N, C-alpha and C positions, 0 to 999 in steps of 0.2 A: 548267205548262200549265194553262189555264183549263177549267173545266167550266161550260157555259152551262145555266142553269135557266129554264124557261118562266116568263115574267112577272117575272123578276128582272133588272134592269139590271146591267151589268158596267161599271165605270168604271176606266180606266187611263190613264196618261200616255204609254205607249209607242205608236208607230204600227203595230205588228204584234201580232197575236194568234194564238197557237197554241192550238187547242181540242182537248180530249181526249175529248169526248163520243162515244158510240156511238149513232147515230141509228137509230130504227126505220124500216122502209120507209114511204114516204109523202111528203107535201109538208111542208116546213119553211120558215117565213118568218123571215128575219133582218133587223134594222133597225139602222142606224148613224146616230148623231148625233155632232156634234163641238161642243165648247164651247171658245171662245177664251179668252184671258187676261182679258178683260173680263167673262166670264160669259155671253156671247151664245151661244145654242145654234142650230146649223144646223137646217134642215129635215131630216127623216129620209130616208135613202136606203134602200130596201128591195130585198131579193132573195129569190126563192123557189128552194129547192133540192129536187130530187126524189131521194129515196133509193130505189133498187130492191132487191128481195130478191135475195140471192145464190142462183144456181142451182148446186146441187152437181154436180160432174163437169165443169164448164166452166172454162176458163181465162179469168178476168175481168180 
């Protein structure tokens, strides 16, 4: 499993990525680019994920 680090790109050949990070509450932006066999890189596709703090005593 991968651990994503802020500001450090992760390159891999597999089309799936399993991430092991524990993210703090807040907004986290992820960006994906793809490089083809000729070395051409795609435009970045971005997503923002909101992590909410766990509320103790609730079934989440």
